[in-house]
C-alpha positions as CSV (number, residue, x, y, z in Angstrom):
1,M,-53.3,-49.8,-8.9
2,R,-54.6,-51.6,-12.0
3,W,-52.9,-53.9,-14.5
4,L,-53.6,-53.9,-18.2
5,A,-53.0,-56.9,-20.5
6,A,-50.8,-59.2,-18.4
7,G,-48.9,-56.4,-16.7
8,F,-47.0,-54.6,-19.4
9,L,-48.6,-51.3,-18.3
10,V,-48.7,-50.3,-14.7
11,S,-50.8,-47.3,-13.7
12,S,-50.9,-45.7,-10.3
13,F,-52.6,-42.5,-9.2
14,V,-50.8,-39.7,-7.3
15,F,-52.9,-37.1,-5.5
16,G,-51.4,-33.7,-5.1
17,A,-52.3,-30.0,-5.4
18,G,-56.0,-30.9,-5.9
19,A,-55.4,-33.0,-9.0
20,V,-55.2,-36.7,-9.8
21,V,-52.2,-37.6,-12.0
22,A,-52.0,-41.1,-13.6
23,Q,-48.5,-42.6,-13.7
24,T,-47.6,-45.3,-16.2
25,S,-44.4,-47.3,-16.5
26,W,-43.2,-49.2,-19.5
27,E,-40.3,-51.7,-19.4
28,M,-38.2,-51.7,-22.6
29,P,-35.4,-54.3,-23.0
30,T,-32.8,-55.1,-25.6
31,E,-30.3,-57.9,-25.7
32,Y,-27.4,-55.5,-26.5
33,P,-25.1,-53.5,-24.3
34,E,-25.9,-49.9,-23.5
35,T,-22.7,-49.0,-25.5
36,A,-23.9,-50.7,-28.7
37,I,-25.8,-48.6,-31.1
38,P,-29.2,-50.3,-30.3
39,G,-28.5,-49.8,-26.6
40,E,-27.9,-46.2,-27.2
41,G,-31.2,-45.9,-29.0
42,V,-33.1,-47.5,-26.1
43,A,-31.3,-45.2,-23.6
44,T,-32.0,-42.1,-25.8
45,F,-35.7,-42.9,-26.3
46,A,-36.2,-43.5,-22.5
47,K,-34.4,-40.3,-21.6
48,L,-36.4,-38.2,-24.0
49,V,-39.8,-39.6,-22.8
50,N,-38.8,-39.5,-19.2
51,E,-37.8,-35.8,-19.5
52,R,-40.9,-34.7,-21.4
53,A,-43.7,-36.8,-19.9
54,G,-43.9,-34.9,-16.6
55,G,-43.7,-38.1,-14.6
56,R,-46.9,-39.5,-16.1
57,L,-45.0,-42.0,-18.3
58,T,-41.7,-43.6,-17.4
59,I,-39.7,-45.8,-19.7
60,R,-37.5,-48.4,-17.8
61,P,-34.7,-49.6,-20.2
62,S,-32.7,-52.7,-19.6
63,F,-29.7,-54.0,-21.5
64,D,-27.6,-57.2,-22.2
65,A,-30.7,-59.4,-22.2
66,K,-31.0,-58.9,-18.4
67,R,-34.7,-59.3,-18.8
68,G,-34.1,-62.8,-20.3
69,I,-35.6,-61.8,-23.7
70,K,-33.4,-62.1,-26.8
71,S,-34.2,-60.5,-30.1
72,A,-36.0,-63.5,-31.6
73,Q,-38.4,-63.6,-28.6
74,M,-39.1,-59.9,-28.5
75,I,-42.1,-59.7,-30.7
76,A,-43.8,-62.4,-28.7
77,A,-42.9,-60.8,-25.4
78,V,-44.3,-57.4,-26.5
79,Q,-47.4,-59.1,-28.0
80,K,-48.1,-61.0,-24.8
81,G,-47.5,-58.0,-22.6
82,E,-44.5,-59.3,-20.8
83,V,-42.9,-55.9,-21.6
84,A,-44.5,-52.8,-23.1
85,A,-41.8,-52.2,-25.7
86,G,-38.5,-53.6,-26.8
87,D,-35.6,-53.4,-29.3
88,A,-34.8,-56.4,-31.4
89,F,-32.3,-57.2,-34.2
90,A,-34.4,-57.6,-37.3
91,G,-32.5,-60.5,-38.7
92,A,-33.4,-62.6,-35.6
93,L,-37.0,-61.7,-36.1
94,G,-36.8,-63.6,-39.4
95,A,-37.6,-66.6,-37.3
96,V,-41.0,-65.1,-36.6
97,D,-41.5,-64.0,-40.2
98,P,-39.0,-64.1,-43.1
99,L,-39.9,-60.6,-44.1
100,F,-37.9,-59.2,-41.1
101,G,-34.7,-60.8,-42.5
102,L,-34.8,-58.3,-45.5
103,S,-32.2,-55.9,-44.1
104,S,-29.6,-58.6,-43.4
105,L,-29.7,-60.2,-46.9
106,P,-26.1,-60.5,-48.0
107,F,-24.5,-57.8,-50.1
108,L,-27.8,-56.1,-50.8
109,A,-27.5,-52.9,-48.7
110,T,-23.9,-52.2,-47.7
111,S,-23.9,-48.4,-47.5
112,V,-25.8,-46.1,-45.2
113,T,-27.6,-44.6,-48.2
114,D,-28.7,-48.0,-49.4
115,A,-29.7,-49.2,-45.9
116,R,-31.8,-46.1,-45.3
117,R,-33.5,-46.5,-48.7
118,L,-34.2,-50.2,-48.1
119,T,-35.6,-49.4,-44.6
120,D,-37.9,-46.6,-45.9
121,L,-39.2,-48.9,-48.7
122,A,-39.9,-51.7,-46.2
123,R,-41.3,-49.7,-43.3
124,P,-45.0,-49.8,-44.5
125,V,-44.7,-53.6,-44.9
126,Y,-43.0,-54.0,-41.5
127,E,-45.8,-51.9,-39.9
128,K,-48.5,-54.0,-41.6
129,R,-46.9,-57.3,-40.4
130,L,-46.3,-56.0,-36.9
131,A,-49.9,-54.9,-36.6
132,T,-50.9,-58.6,-36.8
133,F,-48.8,-59.0,-33.6
134,G,-50.5,-56.1,-31.9
135,Q,-47.6,-53.7,-32.1
136,K,-46.2,-50.7,-34.0
137,I,-42.7,-49.5,-34.8
138,L,-41.3,-46.8,-32.6
139,Y,-38.0,-46.3,-34.5
140,T,-35.3,-48.2,-36.4
141,T,-31.6,-48.4,-35.7
142,P,-29.0,-49.2,-38.4
143,W,-26.0,-51.4,-37.6
144,P,-22.5,-50.7,-39.1
145,A,-21.7,-53.2,-41.9
146,S,-21.2,-56.8,-40.7
147,G,-17.7,-58.2,-41.0
148,I,-16.0,-61.4,-39.6
149,W,-14.2,-61.4,-36.3
150,S,-11.9,-64.4,-36.1
151,K,-9.1,-66.0,-34.0
152,A,-6.9,-66.5,-37.1
153,P,-6.6,-64.3,-40.2
154,L,-9.1,-64.9,-43.0
155,D,-6.9,-64.5,-46.0
156,S,-8.5,-66.8,-48.6
157,A,-11.7,-68.8,-49.3
158,A,-9.9,-71.8,-47.8
159,S,-9.9,-70.0,-44.5
160,L,-13.7,-70.5,-44.3
161,R,-13.6,-74.3,-44.6
162,G,-14.9,-75.8,-41.4
163,L,-14.7,-72.4,-39.7
164,A,-16.8,-72.6,-36.5
165,I,-18.6,-69.2,-36.9
166,R,-21.4,-67.6,-35.0
167,T,-24.1,-66.2,-37.4
168,Y,-27.0,-64.0,-36.5
169,D,-30.0,-65.3,-38.5
170,A,-31.1,-68.2,-40.7
171,T,-29.9,-66.4,-43.9
172,S,-26.4,-65.7,-42.7
173,T,-26.2,-69.2,-41.4
174,A,-27.1,-70.6,-44.9
175,V,-24.6,-68.3,-46.6
176,M,-21.7,-69.2,-44.4
177,N,-22.5,-72.9,-44.6
178,A,-22.7,-72.7,-48.4
179,A,-19.3,-71.0,-48.4
180,G,-17.8,-73.9,-46.5
181,A,-17.9,-72.8,-42.9
182,S,-19.6,-74.6,-40.0
183,A,-22.1,-71.9,-38.9
184,A,-24.4,-71.7,-36.0
185,N,-27.2,-69.1,-35.6
186,L,-26.7,-67.7,-32.0
187,S,-27.7,-64.6,-30.1
188,F,-24.7,-62.8,-28.6
189,A,-25.8,-63.9,-25.2
190,D,-25.6,-67.5,-26.3
191,A,-22.5,-67.1,-28.4
192,M,-20.1,-65.5,-25.9
193,P,-19.7,-68.6,-23.7
194,K,-18.7,-70.6,-26.8
195,V,-16.3,-67.9,-27.9
196,K,-14.7,-67.9,-24.5
197,D,-14.3,-71.7,-24.4
198,G,-13.0,-71.8,-28.0
199,S,-15.8,-73.9,-29.6
200,V,-16.7,-70.8,-31.7
201,V,-13.6,-69.2,-33.3
202,A,-15.3,-66.6,-35.5
203,V,-18.3,-64.2,-35.3
204,L,-20.3,-62.5,-38.0
205,S,-21.0,-59.0,-36.5
206,S,-20.3,-55.4,-37.0
207,G,-17.4,-53.7,-35.3
208,D,-20.0,-52.1,-33.1
209,G,-21.5,-55.4,-31.8
210,G,-18.1,-57.0,-31.4
211,A,-16.7,-54.0,-29.6
212,G,-19.6,-54.0,-27.2
213,R,-18.8,-57.5,-26.2
214,N,-15.0,-57.0,-26.2
215,L,-14.5,-59.7,-28.8
216,W,-10.9,-58.5,-29.2
217,D,-10.1,-60.5,-26.0
218,F,-10.7,-63.7,-28.0
219,L,-10.9,-62.9,-31.7
220,P,-8.1,-60.4,-32.6
221,H,-8.8,-60.3,-36.4
222,F,-11.6,-58.5,-38.3
223,T,-12.2,-58.9,-42.0
224,E,-14.3,-56.2,-43.6
225,V,-16.4,-58.3,-45.9
226,N,-19.3,-55.7,-45.9
227,Y,-21.8,-58.6,-45.6
228,A,-24.8,-56.4,-44.8
229,M,-26.0,-53.3,-42.9
230,P,-28.9,-54.7,-41.0
231,I,-31.3,-52.9,-38.7
232,S,-32.8,-53.3,-35.3
233,I,-36.5,-52.4,-34.8
234,A,-38.0,-50.9,-31.6
235,T,-41.7,-51.7,-31.2
236,V,-44.4,-50.9,-28.6
237,N,-47.5,-52.9,-27.7
238,L,-50.3,-51.2,-29.6
239,A,-52.8,-51.5,-26.7
240,A,-50.3,-49.9,-24.3
241,Y,-49.7,-47.1,-26.8
242,E,-53.4,-46.5,-27.5
243,A,-54.2,-46.5,-23.7
244,L,-52.1,-43.3,-23.3
245,P,-53.8,-39.9,-23.4
246,A,-53.3,-38.0,-26.7
247,D,-50.7,-35.7,-25.3
248,L,-48.5,-38.6,-24.1
249,R,-48.8,-40.4,-27.4
250,Q,-47.5,-37.2,-29.0
251,V,-44.6,-37.3,-26.5
252,V,-43.8,-40.9,-27.5
253,D,-44.1,-40.2,-31.2
254,A,-41.8,-37.1,-31.0
255,A,-39.2,-39.0,-28.9
256,A,-39.3,-42.0,-31.3
257,K,-38.8,-39.7,-34.3
258,E,-35.9,-37.9,-32.6
259,T,-34.3,-41.2,-31.6
260,E,-34.5,-42.5,-35.2
261,Q,-32.9,-39.3,-36.5
262,R,-30.2,-39.6,-33.9
263,Q,-29.5,-43.3,-34.7
264,W,-29.2,-42.7,-38.5
265,S,-27.0,-39.7,-37.9
266,A,-24.8,-41.6,-35.5
267,I,-24.1,-44.4,-37.9
268,L,-22.3,-41.9,-40.3
269,T,-19.3,-41.7,-38.0
270,R,-19.7,-45.1,-36.2
271,L,-17.4,-47.1,-38.4
272,D,-14.4,-44.8,-37.9
273,E,-15.1,-44.7,-34.1
274,N,-15.3,-48.5,-33.9
275,Y,-12.2,-49.0,-35.9
276,A,-10.2,-46.6,-33.7
277,R,-11.4,-48.4,-30.6
278,M,-10.6,-51.8,-32.2
279,R,-7.1,-50.8,-33.2
280,A,-6.5,-49.4,-29.7
281,N,-7.3,-52.9,-28.5
282,K,-4.8,-54.5,-30.9
283,V,-7.4,-55.8,-33.5
284,V,-5.9,-56.4,-36.9
285,I,-8.4,-55.0,-39.4
286,R,-8.3,-56.4,-42.9
287,T,-10.0,-54.2,-45.5
288,D,-8.4,-55.8,-48.6
289,V,-10.5,-58.9,-48.8
290,S,-8.9,-61.6,-51.0
291,P,-10.7,-62.0,-54.3
292,D,-11.4,-65.7,-53.9
293,L,-12.9,-65.1,-50.4
294,A,-15.2,-62.3,-51.7
295,Q,-16.2,-64.5,-54.6
296,A,-17.0,-67.5,-52.4
297,L,-19.2,-65.3,-50.2
298,A,-21.0,-63.6,-53.1
299,K,-21.7,-66.9,-54.8
300,A,-23.1,-68.4,-51.6
301,G,-25.2,-65.2,-51.0
302,K,-26.9,-65.1,-54.4
303,G,-28.8,-68.3,-54.0
304,V,-29.9,-67.4,-50.4
305,V,-31.4,-64.1,-51.6
306,E,-33.5,-65.9,-54.1
307,E,-34.6,-68.4,-51.5
308,W,-35.6,-65.5,-49.2
309,R,-37.6,-64.0,-52.0
310,R,-39.6,-67.2,-52.4
311,G,-40.3,-67.4,-48.7
312,A,-41.0,-63.8,-47.8
313,G,-44.2,-63.6,-49.8
314,A,-45.5,-61.0,-52.2
315,D,-44.9,-58.1,-49.9
316,G,-41.3,-58.9,-49.4
317,A,-40.6,-59.7,-53.0
318,A,-42.2,-56.4,-54.0
319,V,-39.9,-54.4,-51.7
320,L,-36.8,-56.3,-52.9
321,D,-37.8,-55.7,-56.6
322,Q,-38.4,-52.0,-55.9
323,F,-35.0,-51.7,-54.1
324,E,-33.1,-53.5,-56.9
325,K,-34.4,-51.1,-59.5
326,K,-32.2,-48.4,-57.9
């Protein structure tokens, strides 16, 4: 047995029928449940590779941050070889580089068409930046549009004042604070104990993420503010990928392409599926956002987008400009 780069790639050799077959195992975690759309992506990718690699490459998925790695830590974990691959929420990766916060900018891409276009425009820039961390993109996963889960109804801008809300990146934290809330940037793993003890009474998330955590047990209201349609990014350590024989790299590439197609197709019906499950669990869904609430959020978001533009560098600004040309 040999170890490559701190153990992310384990190879053994099995002797049989006169041949020597190298076997490689990759660990691939995500902080989200297997039932959330990023979890489904990891499970799909693993299944496809495991079925097609003839036992020579095995993907071992893990969910719910069981590996102890949250999204903001995923790039470092893959870079260091703690794991070979991983799925991470792109907004959280903004802590590594502001560029990755692009997809979660407020009220920029709020439809599947816009989210796909923004992702396609940004992908070469993401790839370039990830290469500096020794990794490459496997596939992207879109999230349904983010709304606000809350303990009490959000029926006006005044409802935001002092609201203890979980946000998912630095940008959304700044937006909610600017709109009058008391926001904290927390991973779901860190947020759930606070939701359960009542110190957090609202959560910025999609119906998908909230449903995956059974938020309806604590926050029975959902306001469809269509804040953003962010993405998650699945990456692989470049050294681990390049160590594979050419035919196995083709298996990985084909599985990644098929997983991405599956993820972007699944999102088209995901909102209706989520809403049906939420209503079955007694969630009150508000789609008619009050004008003053919408205005307060839009005003808070505008300044944050311009601040992101200044911090994301020339590459990020160029993608944003190109997207805004429509």
